[in-house]
C-alpha positions in Angstrom: 175.9 -58.0 46.4 177.3 -61.5 46.2 180.6 -60.5 46.9 179.6 -58.3 50.0 177.7 -61.2 51.6 180.8 -63.5 50.8 183.2 -61.0 52.5 181.2 -60.9 55.7 180.8 -64.8 55.9 184.6 -65.0 55.5 185.4 -62.3 57.9 183.2 -64.1 60.8 185.2 -67.5 60.0 188.5 -65.7 60.2 187.6 -63.9 63.5 186.3 -67.0 65.1 189.6 -68.7 66.4 190.3 -65.2 68.0 186.8 -65.1 69.8 187.5 -68.4 71.1 190.8 -67.7 72.4 189.4 -64.7 74.2 186.8 -66.6 75.8 189.4 -69.0 77.2 191.5 -66.2 78.6 188.5 -64.6 80.2 187.7 -67.9 81.9 191.2 -68.5 82.9 191.3 -65.1 84.6 187.9 -65.8 86.6 189.5 -68.9 87.9 192.7 -67.3 89.1 191.2 -64.1 90.3 187.6 -65.0 91.4 185.3 -62.0 92.2 184.5 -61.7 95.8 180.8 -60.6 96.6 180.3 -58.7 99.8 178.3 -60.8 102.3 176.0 -58.0 103.1 174.5 -58.0 99.8 174.3 -62.0 99.5 170.6 -62.8 99.1 169.4 -65.5 101.3 168.1 -68.5 99.5 164.6 -68.3 98.5 162.3 -70.8 100.0 159.6 -71.5 97.8 156.5 -70.6 99.1 154.1 -73.7 99.1 151.1 -73.3 96.8 148.3 -72.5 99.4 145.3 -74.7 99.2 142.2 -72.7 98.3 139.9 -72.4 101.1 136.4 -73.3 100.2 134.1 -70.2 100.7 131.4 -71.2 103.1 127.9 -71.1 101.6 125.9 -68.5 103.5 123.0 -70.0 104.9 120.2 -67.4 105.9 118.2 -68.5 108.8 114.8 -66.8 109.0 114.2 -64.8 112.2 111.9 -66.6 114.6 108.6 -64.7 115.0 108.3 -63.5 118.6 104.9 -64.8 120.0 104.4 -62.2 123.0 103.9 -64.2 126.2 100.4 -63.3 127.4 100.8 -61.8 131.0 98.6 -63.5 133.6 95.8 -61.4 134.6 96.3 -59.5 137.9 93.3 -60.2 140.0 91.5 -57.4 141.1 91.9 -57.2 144.9 88.2 -57.6 146.4 87.9 -54.4 148.7 87.0 -55.1 152.2 83.2 -54.2 152.8 82.3 -51.7 155.6 79.7 -53.4 157.7 78.3 -52.4 161.1 76.9 -55.7 161.6 78.4 -58.7 163.5 78.4 -62.2 161.8 76.2 -64.8 163.5 78.4 -67.6 162.8 82.1 -68.3 161.6 84.6 -65.7 160.8 84.5 -62.1 159.3 87.0 -59.5 158.5 85.5 -56.0 157.4 85.6 -52.3 158.0 83.6 -50.7 160.8 82.7 -46.9 160.3 82.4 -45.7 163.7 82.0 -42.2 165.5 85.9 -42.0 165.7 86.7 -43.3 162.5 86.8 -46.5 160.3 88.7 -49.4 161.4 89.6 -52.8 160.2 88.2 -55.8 162.3 88.6 -59.5 162.4 86.3 -61.4 164.3 85.0 -64.9 165.0 81.7 -66.2 166.5 80.7 -68.9 168.8 77.4 -69.7 170.3 77.8 -71.1 174.0 75.1 -73.5 173.2 77.3 -75.4 170.9 80.7 -74.0 171.9 82.6 -74.3 175.1 84.6 -71.1 175.7 87.5 -72.0 178.0 90.6 -70.3 179.4 93.7 -72.6 178.7 96.9 -72.1 180.6 100.5 -73.1 180.0 101.0 -73.5 183.8 98.9 -76.2 185.7 98.9 -73.8 188.6 100.0 -70.1 190.1 103.4 -69.3 188.8 105.8 -66.3 189.7 109.0 -67.3 188.2 110.3 -68.8 185.0 106.5 -69.5 183.8 105.8 -71.6 180.7 104.3 -70.0 177.8 103.2 -71.4 174.3 102.3 -70.1 171.0 98.5 -69.7 170.4 98.6 -72.6 168.0 99.7 -75.2 170.7 96.9 -74.3 172.8 94.5 -74.6 169.8 96.0 -77.8 168.7 96.3 -79.6 172.2 92.7 -78.7 173.0 91.0 -79.5 169.4 89.9 -76.0 169.4 88.4 -74.3 166.2 89.4 -71.0 167.4 91.4 -69.0 169.8 92.8 -65.6 170.8 95.5 -64.6 173.2 94.4 -63.7 176.8 95.4 -61.6 179.7 98.2 -59.0 180.0 101.3 -60.5 181.5 105.2 -59.9 182.0 107.0 -61.5 178.7 110.2 -63.3 179.2 112.1 -60.4 177.4 114.8 -58.0 178.4 112.5 -55.1 177.8 110.1 -56.4 180.6 113.1 -56.9 183.2 111.2 -54.3 185.6 108.4 -56.8 186.1 110.7 -60.0 186.3 110.6 -61.0 182.6 109.2 -64.5 183.5 105.9 -64.8 181.8 103.9 -64.5 184.8 100.5 -63.1 185.1 98.4 -61.9 188.1 94.7 -61.8 187.1 92.2 -64.1 188.1 91.6 -67.0 185.7 89.9 -70.2 185.9 91.3 -72.7 183.4 90.0 -75.7 181.5 90.9 -77.8 184.4 88.8 -75.6 186.9 91.9 -74.5 188.5 91.6 -70.6 189.8 95.0 -68.7 189.4 95.9 -66.0 191.5 92.9 -66.3 193.7 94.4 -64.8 196.8 95.6 -61.7 195.2 92.3 -61.1 193.4 89.8 -61.1 196.4 89.3 -57.4 196.2 90.4 -56.8 192.6 89.0 -54.1 190.5 89.8 -55.5 187.1 86.8 -56.6 185.0 85.8 -60.1 184.2 83.8 -62.4 181.9 82.3 -65.7 182.8 81.1 -68.1 180.2 78.7 -71.1 180.8 76.7 -73.5 178.5 73.7 -71.3 179.1 74.8 -67.9 179.6 77.6 -65.1 179.5 78.4 -62.7 182.1 80.6 -59.6 182.2 81.4 -57.8 185.4 83.0 -54.7 186.1 85.1 -55.6 188.7 86.0 -59.7 189.2 85.6 -59.3 193.0 81.9 -59.6 192.4 82.7 -63.1 191.4 83.2 -66.0 193.8 85.3 -69.0 192.8 82.4 -71.3 191.2 83.9 -73.9 188.8 80.5 -74.8 187.3 81.2 -72.3 184.3 83.3 -73.2 181.3 85.8 -70.4 181.8 86.6 -67.4 183.7 88.9 -64.5 182.9 89.7 -61.1 184.1 91.7 -58.2 182.6 91.3 -54.4 181.9 89.5 -52.4 180.9 85.9 -53.3 180.4 85.4 -51.6 177.0 81.4 -51.8 176.9 78.9 -52.9 179.6 75.1 -53.7 179.0 75.4 -52.1 175.6 77.1 -48.9 176.7 80.6 -47.6 176.1 82.2 -48.1 179.5 85.6 -46.8 178.8 86.5 -43.3 178.0 90.1 -43.3 177.8 93.2 -43.2 180.0 96.6 -41.8 180.5 98.1 -45.2 180.4 100.2 -45.2 177.3 99.6 -49.0 177.0 96.0 -48.3 176.2 96.3 -45.2 174.3 98.9 -46.4 171.7 97.4 -47.3 168.1 98.0 -50.9 167.7 96.4 -54.4 167.4 93.9 -54.9 169.9 92.3 -58.3 171.1 89.0 -58.4 172.7 86.3 -60.9 173.9 82.7 -59.8 173.7 79.3 -61.0 173.5 75.6 -60.3 172.3 73.3 -62.5 174.0 74.6 -66.2 173.9 76.9 -65.4 171.0 80.5 -64.8 171.9 82.9 -63.0 169.7 86.9 -63.0 169.8 88.8 -60.8 167.5 91.2 -58.0 167.0 90.6 -54.1 166.0 93.7 -52.9 164.0 95.5 -49.6 164.5 93.5 -48.8 167.4 93.6 -47.4 170.9 91.3 -49.2 173.6 89.0 -46.2 173.5 88.6 -46.8 169.7 88.0 -50.4 170.3 85.3 -49.5 172.6 83.5 -47.4 170.0 83.9 -49.8 167.4 82.5 -52.5 169.4 79.6 -50.3 170.5 78.9 -49.4 166.9 78.8 -53.2 166.2 76.2 -53.5 169.0 77.8 -55.8 171.4 76.4 -56.1 174.8 79.6 -56.3 176.6 83.3 -56.3 175.7 86.5 -56.9 177.6 89.9 -55.7 176.5 92.5 -58.4 176.1 96.5 -58.3 175.6 97.6 -56.3 172.5 100.4 -55.5 170.2 103.2 -58.2 170.2 101.3 -60.4 172.1 98.2 -60.3 169.8 97.2 -63.6 168.1 93.9 -64.8 166.6 93.3 -68.4 165.2 90.1 -69.0 163.2 91.0 -72.1 161.1 94.7 -70.8 161.0 96.2 -67.7 162.1 94.4 -64.6 161.4 96.7 -62.5 163.4 100.2 -63.5 164.7 101.4 -65.9 166.0 103.1 -63.1 168.1 105.1 -64.3 171.1 104.6 -67.0 173.3 101.6 -66.4 175.8 100.8 -68.0 179.3 97.1 -68.3 178.6 94.4 -68.1 175.9 90.7 -68.0 175.2 89.5 -71.1 173.1 86.4 -72.1 171.2 85.8 -76.0 171.6 82.8 -77.4 170.1 80.7 -79.4 172.6 
């Protein structure tokens, strides 16, 4: 056993010079004949990957969902239905439905007593005018005369292309005595069959034909137009073939019951309808005024309109 181990050690010692020589030869061979490695297989230099800084994970904060408080809807006001009344107010303004023998109609009406109210007709022109005549909105007449109520006046020829056949010049040809006591269109109304209304401090008079009236300047106001709807408590107009009077539209009127004068409008009505409505309300007399696009009614503010500019208007002025 001891001999065998010594032999091995002696053998390695004897081979050591030979192994060193072999290693030197191999090194010399590598130097003389270096091994060429193909470029395609040369691995690029490895760039060291920097150590990433660990990202701090955010702390999840749970925000409680807000409690939604429902917004209380404002209460919708219940519209007050218009009353149906077949009675005229004694004073002031009223709007109501009238149930007549020809149907139910909405009526706006204002009242004035001639003992405390001057009923006058104001005109845009100071004298007769047949061409390029002035015209104002109803509010202008009201404000410049300090009136508390007013309504559009006579039929006229508006300065609009649709009225070219009559001159489109804001002219009117009805007899009117204005606030300055001037009688318009006097010569052409000597034999006029148009109806009329006369307002004074102690009386109100309606006539079937304005030719029945002279040129007295003592009243507060005089106006003519057509048709006369009610006369002495009776229906005075029973229809016409004139489309201006048969079409359903907003129709203005001036009426009286004793010394109370009423101005107002009946809506969606023909002239015949208005006669029946005002008869139902018990007026003594009523005269039709201009309508539709000219309709305008003021009582502390516009109730109807303003509509187009008009050449004359009926006003209530406190005495």
